C-alpha positions as CSV (number, residue, x, y, z in Angstrom):
1,M,-54.3,-59.7,-62.2
2,K,-52.5,-56.8,-63.7
3,K,-55.3,-56.1,-66.2
4,V,-58.0,-55.6,-63.4
5,I,-55.7,-53.4,-61.4
6,F,-55.4,-51.2,-64.5
7,V,-58.8,-51.0,-65.4
8,L,-59.8,-50.1,-62.0
9,F,-56.9,-47.3,-61.9
10,V,-58.4,-45.9,-65.2
11,F,-62.2,-46.4,-63.9
12,F,-61.9,-44.6,-60.7
13,S,-59.1,-42.1,-61.6
14,E,-60.8,-39.1,-61.6
15,L,-62.8,-40.1,-58.4
16,I,-59.4,-40.3,-56.7
17,S,-58.1,-36.5,-58.4
18,A,-61.1,-35.2,-56.5
19,Q,-60.6,-36.0,-53.0
20,C,-58.6,-33.4,-51.7
21,A,-60.5,-30.4,-51.9
22,M,-58.4,-28.6,-49.1
23,C,-54.8,-29.2,-50.7
24,K,-56.6,-27.6,-54.0
25,A,-58.0,-24.6,-52.0
26,V,-54.7,-24.0,-50.6
27,V,-52.9,-24.3,-54.0
28,E,-55.2,-21.9,-55.7
29,S,-55.0,-19.2,-53.1
30,G,-51.9,-18.1,-54.8
31,D,-49.4,-18.3,-51.7
32,A,-46.3,-20.0,-53.4
33,E,-44.8,-20.6,-49.8
34,I,-47.5,-22.5,-48.9
35,A,-47.8,-24.3,-51.8
36,E,-43.8,-25.5,-51.5
37,G,-44.9,-26.4,-48.0
38,L,-47.7,-28.6,-48.8
39,N,-45.7,-30.4,-51.5
40,S,-42.9,-31.0,-49.5
41,G,-45.5,-32.5,-47.1
42,I,-47.0,-34.9,-49.7
43,I,-43.1,-35.8,-50.6
44,Y,-42.2,-36.7,-46.7
45,L,-45.7,-38.6,-46.3
46,M,-45.0,-40.6,-49.6
47,A,-41.7,-41.6,-49.0
48,F,-41.9,-43.5,-45.5
49,P,-44.6,-46.6,-47.0
50,Y,-41.9,-46.7,-49.6
51,I,-39.1,-47.2,-47.4
52,L,-40.8,-49.8,-45.2
53,V,-41.9,-51.7,-48.1
54,G,-38.4,-51.6,-49.4
55,I,-36.8,-52.8,-45.9
56,A,-39.4,-55.5,-45.8
57,A,-38.6,-56.6,-49.4
58,Y,-34.9,-56.9,-48.4
59,F,-35.3,-58.8,-45.4
60,L,-37.8,-61.1,-47.1
61,F,-35.3,-61.7,-50.0
62,R,-32.3,-62.3,-47.9
63,K,-34.3,-65.1,-45.7
64,W,-35.5,-66.7,-48.9
65,K,-31.8,-66.5,-50.4
66,K,-30.8,-68.1,-46.9
67,K,-33.1,-71.1,-47.7
């Protein structure tokens, strides 16, 4: 399964990086303040799924350990 995911990632990596035209246009405009805000927003949006998955994994592990 890991090999399949790796092959798909390598195959589609160029397509994935080309999907954010608006972000690229903002960063290329040269305004550092806007680029910094954009990067902060991306990190903010990226953090919550990891937090939710971590909480779910914790509760599942605790339930599994109890049995």
